C-alpha positions in Angstrom: 290.8 158.2 49.8 294.6 158.6 48.8 295.2 159.9 45.5 296.3 157.5 42.7 299.9 157.9 41.6 298.8 157.9 38.0 296.4 160.9 38.9 299.3 162.9 40.5 301.5 162.3 37.7 298.9 163.5 35.1 298.2 166.6 37.3 301.9 167.5 37.2 302.9 166.3 33.8 303.2 169.7 32.4 305.6 170.8 35.3 308.0 168.0 34.8 311.2 168.0 32.4 314.3 165.9 31.7 314.4 162.4 33.5 311.4 163.5 35.5 309.4 163.7 32.2 310.8 160.5 30.9 309.9 158.6 34.1 306.5 160.0 34.0 305.9 159.1 30.3 307.0 155.5 30.9 304.7 155.1 34.0 301.6 156.4 32.2 302.2 154.4 28.8 303.0 151.2 30.8 300.7 151.3 33.7 300.5 147.5 34.4 304.2 147.0 34.2 304.9 150.2 36.6 302.6 148.5 39.2 304.7 145.5 39.5 308.3 147.1 39.2 310.6 147.4 41.9 312.6 150.6 42.0 315.5 148.7 40.2 313.4 147.1 37.6 311.8 150.4 36.9 315.2 152.3 36.6 316.5 149.5 34.3 313.3 149.6 32.3 313.7 153.2 31.4 317.4 153.4 31.4 317.9 155.3 34.5 319.5 155.0 38.1 317.5 154.2 41.1 318.7 157.3 42.6 316.9 159.4 39.8 313.8 157.3 40.3 313.8 158.0 44.0 314.4 161.7 43.4 311.3 161.8 41.0 309.1 159.9 43.4 310.0 162.6 46.2 309.5 165.4 43.9 305.9 164.5 43.2 305.2 164.3 46.9 305.9 160.8 47.9 308.2 159.8 50.9 309.4 156.5 49.2 309.2 154.4 46.2 307.2 151.9 48.3 304.4 154.8 49.0 304.4 155.6 45.5 304.1 152.1 44.3 301.2 151.4 46.6 299.3 154.6 45.2 299.6 153.0 41.8 297.4 150.2 42.9 294.5 152.7 43.7 291.9 152.1 41.0 291.0 154.9 38.6 287.4 155.4 38.0 286.9 154.5 34.4 283.7 156.5 33.7 284.7 160.1 34.8 281.7 162.1 35.5 281.4 165.7 37.0 282.0 164.3 40.4 284.7 162.2 39.5 285.8 159.7 42.1 282.5 160.0 44.1 280.1 157.2 43.3 276.3 157.3 43.6 276.4 154.7 46.2 278.6 156.5 48.7 277.0 157.7 51.9 277.3 161.2 53.2 280.6 160.5 55.2 282.3 158.8 52.2 281.5 161.8 50.0 282.9 164.3 52.6 286.0 162.2 53.1 286.8 162.1 49.5 286.2 165.8 48.9 288.6 166.6 51.8 291.2 163.8 50.8 291.3 165.8 47.1 291.9 169.1 48.8 294.7 167.4 51.2 296.3 165.7 48.0 296.3 168.9 46.0 298.1 170.7 49.0 300.5 167.9 49.3 301.5 167.9 45.7 301.7 171.8 45.6 304.0 171.9 48.5 306.3 169.5 46.8 306.7 171.8 43.8 307.3 175.1 45.7 310.8 176.6 46.3 311.5 178.7 49.3 313.9 180.8 47.1 310.9 181.9 45.0 308.8 182.7 48.0 311.8 184.9 49.5 312.1 186.5 46.1 308.4 187.3 45.9 308.1 188.4 49.6 311.0 191.1 48.8 309.4 192.4 46.1 305.9 192.8 47.8 307.5 194.4 50.9 309.3 197.1 48.6 306.6 197.5 46.1 305.1 201.1 45.5 301.6 199.1 45.2 300.4 195.6 44.6 297.6 194.4 42.3 296.1 191.2 42.1 294.5 189.9 38.8 292.6 187.0 37.8 289.5 185.9 35.8 286.6 183.6 36.8 287.5 181.2 39.5 291.0 182.9 39.8 289.0 186.2 40.8 288.2 184.4 43.8 291.6 183.7 44.6 292.8 187.3 43.8 290.0 188.9 46.0 290.9 186.4 48.8 294.6 187.7 48.6 293.5 191.5 48.5 291.4 190.8 51.8 294.5 189.3 53.5 297.0 191.9 52.2 294.7 194.6 53.4 295.9 193.6 56.9 299.3 194.6 55.9 301.0 197.9 55.5 301.1 197.0 51.7 299.2 199.3 49.1 296.9 196.7 47.4 294.1 196.8 44.8 291.9 194.4 43.0 288.7 194.4 41.1 286.7 191.3 39.5 286.0 193.2 36.3 288.2 192.2 33.3 288.1 195.9 31.8 288.8 197.5 35.2 291.9 194.9 35.6 293.2 196.0 32.1 293.2 199.7 33.1 294.7 198.9 36.4 297.5 197.1 34.3 298.0 200.2 32.1 298.6 202.4 34.9 301.2 200.2 36.8 305.1 200.8 36.6 308.3 199.2 37.3 308.2 199.9 41.0 304.9 198.1 41.2 304.3 194.4 41.8 301.4 192.1 40.1 300.3 188.9 41.2 298.4 187.0 38.4 296.3 184.0 38.8 295.5 181.3 36.3 294.9 177.7 36.7 295.5 176.9 33.2 298.0 179.9 32.3 296.2 180.2 29.1 293.1 182.5 29.6 293.1 185.0 26.8 291.9 188.0 29.0 294.5 187.1 31.7 297.3 186.8 29.2 296.3 190.1 27.9 296.8 191.7 31.3 300.2 190.0 31.7 301.5 191.1 28.4 300.4 194.9 29.3 302.2 194.4 32.8 305.1 193.3 30.9 305.3 196.1 28.7 305.2 198.4 31.6 308.0 196.5 33.3 306.0 195.4 36.1 307.3 192.5 38.2 305.1 189.8 37.8 304.4 186.8 40.2 302.3 184.2 38.5 300.2 181.5 40.3 299.4 178.8 37.6 299.4 175.2 37.4 301.3 174.8 34.1 305.1 175.7 34.1 305.0 175.5 30.2 302.0 177.9 29.9 302.4 181.4 28.3 301.7 183.2 31.6 304.4 181.1 33.1 306.9 182.2 30.4 306.0 186.0 30.8 306.1 185.9 34.6 309.2 186.7 36.5 308.5 184.3 39.4 306.1 181.4 39.1 304.6 179.6 42.3 303.2 176.5 40.8 299.9 175.0 42.2 299.0 171.4 41.5 295.6 169.6 41.1 294.1 166.4 40.0 293.1 166.6 36.3 290.4 163.9 36.7 287.6 166.1 36.0 286.2 169.7 35.9 285.0 169.6 39.7 288.1 168.1 41.3 290.5 170.1 39.1 288.9 173.6 39.9 288.2 173.1 43.3 291.6 171.5 44.4 293.3 174.1 42.3 291.5 176.9 44.2 292.5 175.6 47.5 296.0 175.2 46.5 296.3 178.7 44.9 294.7 180.4 48.1 297.2 178.5 50.3 300.1 180.1 48.3 298.4 183.5 48.6 298.1 182.8 52.4 302.0 181.7 52.7 302.7 185.1 51.0 300.6 186.9 53.4 302.1 185.3 56.2 305.7 185.9 55.0 304.9 189.5 54.3 303.1 189.9 57.6 306.0 188.5 59.8 308.6 190.3 58.0 306.8 193.5 58.3 306.3 193.0 62.1 305.2 195.7 64.1 303.9 197.7 61.1 301.5 194.9 60.3 300.4 194.5 64.0 299.5 198.3 63.9 297.3 198.1 60.8 295.8 194.8 62.3 295.0 196.9 65.6 293.6 199.7 63.7 291.2 197.6 61.7 290.1 195.8 64.8 289.4 199.1 66.3 287.4 200.3 63.3 285.3 197.3 63.2 284.6 197.1 66.9 282.9 200.5 66.5 280.5 199.1 64.2 279.5 196.6 66.7 278.6 199.2 69.5 
């Protein structure tokens, strides 16, 4: 099931500014009018140009205003539950399809937010880092461990630990030639922010992965790689956010691995040899 345009806007609202924020506010405030508007009518109602509205639509992940307009017709569930858009009368195939659709929506929305220049800077930092540490609490710890598991296949010196106290001790020991990847969907987790502030005090380069560009974590970080997720209910938000964040990590891993070329291949070959020995 395609994602409602209203849900897409809600999930990205904190990341919008200027004209984009103005357009989003109008659509959420006047949903009935927005559904019936042509691009010219919407531009006139908000007091902006059609080009500005067109850019907004593309920035939130739609290829055209028509595609966006059609997405506004998708019904939003009025009684939001833990399982959100899934209805008790759905059969197995329908439920599975909706779960996959939510993940695909999160990835599409996230891709539209990411900038190649941010990935290039982050990749350069990682390749030249003395060591790299990944930090995350709760569900974000899963993303951090996923990143740790991937980066072990590169020449990078990486570390990650699920325990908060250990993470804080790691942050204390990091220095200006190190790089930290800090993950938090909300960017407001108290423990994560304590770690981020410690890293900042030590002049560590911080790459943040968060869905909220106005959060304190985003403001502390040197580079932000934003993830998007449907803010409809606890289940869909947390699940789609994790998928989007893991894909950002996978992108970083791929960029690092490719750029380090033969050195990465040597590490992978050594690991394969060691693992094969355990299967003899």
